[in-house]
N, C-alpha and C positions, 0 to 999 in steps of 0.2 A: 268639527274638531280636526279631522284629517286635513281639511283645506288650510286651517290655521297653522298646523304643523309644517305643511309644505311651504307656506308663506314665510314662516320663521326660518326654516332651513335656507330658503332662497335669500332672505335678508342677511343671515349670518355669512353665507357664502359670498354675497356681494360686498359685505363690509370688509371681509378679509382680502378679497380681490382688490378692492380700492386701497386698503392699507398697504398691500404688497406693491401695488403700482406706485403709490406715493413715496414709499420707502426707497424706490429706485431713483428718485429725482435728486439731483445734486443741488439742494436748496441754497447752499452757500455760494455756489457759482452763479445760480440763477439770480440771486439778489446781490451779486458782486461783493460778497463779504468773505471770499475764500482765502484771503490773506490777512494776517495781522499787520497793522500799520507799523512803521518804524518806531513810533512813539510807544505803542502798546508792547512791541517786542522788548524795548529797552526797560519799560516798567516791569514787565513780566520777568525779564532776566535778572533784574535787581532783587525782586522778591525771592526767586528761586536760588540765586547765589547766596543771599543772606541765610536762607534756610539750610543750604548745604554747609555754609560756614559754621552754623550752629551745631550741626551733626558731625562734621568732620574737622580735622585739624589741618590747616594750611601750613606748608613748609615755611618756616620763619626766615630762612636764609635768603637775604635779599640778592646776593650774587647769583644764586641758582635761579631765582625768579627772573633776573635780568638776562641770564643766558638764554632762557626759553623765549623771553619777550624779544630779544634781539634777533633770534632765529625767525620768529613770527614776523617781525618787521621786514626782515630781508626777503622772505617769501612774498609778503604783501606788496612791497615796493616794486619788486620785479614783475608783478602781475597786475599793476594798477588797482590794487585793493587798498582802500583807505585804512591805514594802520589803526586809526581811532575806532574803527568798527569791530575790531577783533581784540579781545583781551585774553591773556593766558594766565592760568593759575596752577601751581603745583600743590597737590594735597598728599598728605601721608595716607597711604592706603595699600593694603597687601594684595588687592585685586589688580591684575594686569589690565588696565583699562584707561581709555581716554574718551571723552565725549564732549559734544557741543551743547550748550544751553541756548535758550532764547537770548536775543540781544548781543550775540557774538561772543559770549563767554565760553572759553574752551578750557576744560579741566583735564589735567594730565596727572595721573597717579604716580607716586614714587616707584611703585613696583613695575610699572611699564618702562620707566626710564632705566631701571636696573636690568630689565629683561632685554633691552636693545643691545645688540652686539657692537654697534657703532653709532655715531651721531647721525649718519645719513638714514638709518632705520627710523630714528626718532623724527627726523625731518619729514620723512614720508608719511608717518602717522599724523603729524601736525598738519601737513598739506592736505591730507584726506579730510581731517575735521574742519579745516578752513573751507574746503570745497562744500561740505555739508551746509555750512552757514551761508555761503555765497549763493548757493542754489536753492535756498529756502527749504531744504529737506527737513530741518529741525521743526520749523513751524508746521509743515505739512504733516509730520508724524504726530505732533501734539494735537492738531485739529482733528485728525483721524481717531486718536485714542482717547482724548480728553473731551473734545467738543468745543466749538467756537464760543458758545455762550459762557461756559465756565471760564475759559481763558480771558474773555473780555471783562468779565466781572472781577477776576483777580487783577488784571492789568489796570482796572479802574479803581482799585483800592480796597476791594473786598478781601479781608483777611481770612481766607479759608484754608486752614491747615490740612484738611483732607485733600483738597485739590492740589496743593503744593506737594504733598506726599505722593500722590498719583503721578504728578509731573516728573518728580525725581525718579520714581520707579520706571516710568516710561523711558526717560532719557538714559538710564543706566542699565536697563535689562531688556528692553524690547528692541527688535531689529527694525532697520529701515527696509523698505521694499527693495527687491533685487535691482530694479531699474535705477533707483536712487543710489544704491551702492556702486553699481557699475559706472554711473555718471561721476560719482565722487572719486572713484579710482582713476578714470580718464582725466578728469580735471586736475587731480593731484599730480599725475605724471607730467601734464603740461606745466603746472606750477613749478615743479622741481626742475624741469628742463629750462624754463625761462630764468630760473634762479641759479642755473649752472650747478645744480646738485644732482648727483647720480640717482635716478629713480629705481635702479635695480635692487638696492637694499630694501625698498618697500615690498618688492616681490619676495625677497628672502625672509622678510618679517612675516608675511602671510604664510609662507611655507613652514616656517618655524612654529607658528601658532597651530597650524594644522597638524603638524607632527606631534606636538606636546599636549594638545587639547584633551585627549582621552585620559592622560595620566596625571594631569595637573589641574585640580579643581580651581585654583586661583585664576586660571585662564578662562573660566567659563563665561564670565561677564562679557569680555570683549568678543569672544567667539560667538556668543548668543546674539550679540548686537551686530556682528559683522560675519554672517554665515558664508559658506562656500569658499573658505580660505584658499584651498588648493587650486580651485578653478580661477580664482581672482589673482593668485600669484602668476599663473600662466598668462592671464590677460594683461597684467602689468608688463610682463616681459615682452609680449607681442606689441604692446603700445609704445615701448621705448624706441624701437627703430634703430637708426644708425647711431654709432657711438659718437659722443661729443666730448669736449674737454670740460671736466667738472672740477669744482673746488669743494673742499670739505665744508660741511655745513656748520661745524663747530670745531675750533682749534683743539688740539690734543690736550693741552693743559686744562682748558675749560671743561672739556668732556670728562677728564679724569676727576676733576673737582666735583662736577655735577653728579657723577655716579657715586662718589664717596658720600655726598650729602643725602643721597636717596637710599642708602642701604639701611 
């Protein structure tokens, strides 16, 4: 009996040791399925955007949507990013937030536009989200938090409301890892400089968020998904380097109009 007990303990210990070892293996990379294909990203993005449209109200003013789209196009064209791969949408929402979805869909909340002191702040946030898309950070976060198999099933046509809900929660409330955030900041600065837009307002935006985060619950979503705001403000300032000649990202009349529509 004692011998059987020892054998059982050894078996259990061996099983858990094997399980622990196998859990450390990056199976997605091993079998070369660590990334979603462009087609799967597009399908996934369509499902998620449709679900978000059902839950939230998109700003109906076409001029405002065009102002954001024109700014997106300007940033993309200056940085050899295909403008057709990034789509922008303004949604009515009291949370100060902007986030990227699969398939290149970038959501900007009305509260975030109202919160920006100037158009170059908004341009910095938009450049940051475009960087997340271009560097595959969105897909990486979804694979980590949701799982490749669930994402592929959804992209393949499986209508799973639970998975879509988890995806939206992941996109709007969970953070990227710090390396991805730093990379998005660096790329955003480069994008802005290439577009002849001053990157320093992005640093000012981070500093403002850090200052107000504790006293303003409406800022919690963006702060939670973009941590270390004070540190990143300093990093953006350091990355800017020498002063260049910049042009305003949005003309004053359009900016005034956009902010009025987002109140």
